[in-house]
C-alpha positions in Angstrom: -5.9 22.4 43.1 -8.7 21.4 41.6 -8.1 23.0 37.8 -5.2 21.1 38.4 -6.7 17.4 38.9 -9.3 18.2 36.3 -6.4 19.1 33.8 -4.5 15.9 35.1 -7.7 13.5 34.7 -8.3 15.3 31.1 -5.3 14.2 29.7 -5.4 11.3 31.2 -9.1 10.6 29.3 -7.6 11.2 26.5 -4.4 9.4 26.5 -6.5 6.6 26.7 -8.8 6.9 24.5 -5.8 7.4 22.1 -4.5 4.0 22.8 -7.9 2.3 23.0 -9.8 4.2 19.5 -6.6 2.8 17.4 -7.3 -0.9 15.3 -5.9 -3.4 14.7 -4.3 -3.6 11.3 -5.6 -6.5 9.3 -2.5 -8.2 7.1 -2.0 -7.6 3.8 -2.4 -11.0 1.4 0.9 -12.6 0.2 0.3 -13.9 -3.1 2.8 -16.5 -4.2 6.0 -14.5 -6.7 5.7 -15.9 -10.4 8.7 -18.4 -11.2 10.6 -18.9 -13.6 9.0 -19.4 -17.7 5.8 -18.7 -15.8 3.2 -16.7 -17.4 2.5 -13.7 -15.1 -1.5 -13.2 -14.8 -3.0 -10.0 -16.6 -2.0 -6.4 -15.1 -2.3 -3.7 -15.5 0.0 -0.4 -15.3 0.3 3.7 -15.9 4.3 4.2 -18.2 6.3 7.5 -17.9 4.1 9.6 -19.6 1.0 8.7 -17.7 -0.4 6.0 -19.4 -2.2 2.7 -18.6 -1.1 -0.2 -20.0 -2.2 -3.4 -20.1 -0.3 -6.9 -20.7 -2.2 -8.6 -22.1 -2.5 -5.6 -25.0 1.0 -5.2 -24.9 2.1 -9.1 -26.0 -0.4 -9.3 -28.7 2.2 -6.3 -30.3 4.6 -7.5 -29.5 7.3 -9.0 -26.5 7.0 -8.1 -23.5 10.7 -6.8 -20.8 9.4 -5.7 -17.3 11.5 -2.9 -15.5 10.8 -2.1 -12.5 12.9 0.9 -11.6 11.9 3.4 -7.8 11.3 6.9 -7.8 12.7 9.5 -10.3 16.4 9.4 -12.3 
């Protein structure tokens, strides 16, 4: 009987610990989208070959078209 009470008390304690240990998630800040005709901010992305490409460097070479795709083809 004492063992059952101890097991139940331990489970309740573990349950309450997990409830109170969760931290409040911070909301990500939303940035305004780039409008049509507006200059995009400078950024760096990884290309299909794994190389870092910076927008400012690519624009100096030629016109730039950005294509975003999800996943693998």
